[in-house]
C-alpha positions in Angstrom: 4.0 -10.2 10.2 4.9 -7.0 7.4 4.3 -8.1 4.3 4.8 -5.2 1.2 3.3 -5.8 -1.5 3.3 -3.9 -5.3 -0.6 -3.8 -6.3 -1.7 -2.6 -10.0 -5.3 -1.4 -10.2 -7.8 -2.5 -13.0 -10.3 -0.4 -12.1 -10.5 2.2 -10.3 -13.4 0.9 -7.8 -10.4 -0.8 -5.7 -9.4 2.1 -4.4 -12.5 2.6 -2.4 -11.4 -1.0 -1.3 -8.7 -0.3 -0.2 -9.2 2.6 1.9 -11.9 0.6 4.0 -9.8 -2.3 4.1 -7.6 0.3 5.6 -9.6 1.8 7.7 -10.7 -1.4 9.3 -7.3 -1.8 9.9 -6.6 -4.9 7.6 -3.5 -3.0 5.5 -1.8 0.1 5.6 -1.8 1.8 2.5 1.9 2.7 2.2 2.6 5.9 -0.8 5.1 4.9 -3.5 8.4 7.2 -2.7 9.9 6.7 -6.1 9.6 9.5 -8.3 7.7 8.2 -11.8 8.6 10.6 -13.2 11.7 11.3 -16.0 14.2 14.4 -14.4 14.4 17.3 -16.0 17.6 16.9 -18.7 18.7 20.0 -17.4 19.2 18.2 -13.8 20.4 15.5 -15.4 23.3 16.6 -17.2 23.9 19.6 -14.5 27.6 19.8 -13.5 28.3 17.0 -17.2 30.6 20.3 -18.3 31.9 23.3 -17.6 30.6 26.5 -18.0 34.0 27.9 -20.5 32.7 23.7 -22.7 29.2 25.3 -22.3 30.4 28.6 -23.9 32.4 27.1 -26.1 29.4 24.8 -27.4 26.9 27.4 -27.5 28.7 29.5 -29.6 30.0 26.5 -32.0 26.0 26.0 -32.2 24.9 29.1 -33.3 27.5 29.7 -36.1 26.7 26.4 -37.7 22.8 28.0 -37.4 23.9 31.2 -39.5 26.0 29.0 -41.8 22.9 27.1 -42.2 20.4 30.1 -43.2 23.5 31.5 -45.2 22.8 28.7 -47.6 
């Protein structure tokens, strides 16, 4: 019999109880392999624009910053 349940712990003491149940071979604790954290923006947007477009964008941003500092 293989039933998988997702359990949200509301008290840290529950971890101890789950470990004891695992030692008694009543349950098996499965590590969550899905990433809970957000990916880095550099990883998320890598490859979206070409190097030439990136260089052009960088130059444009620098130009805009210089224009603001000249005001």
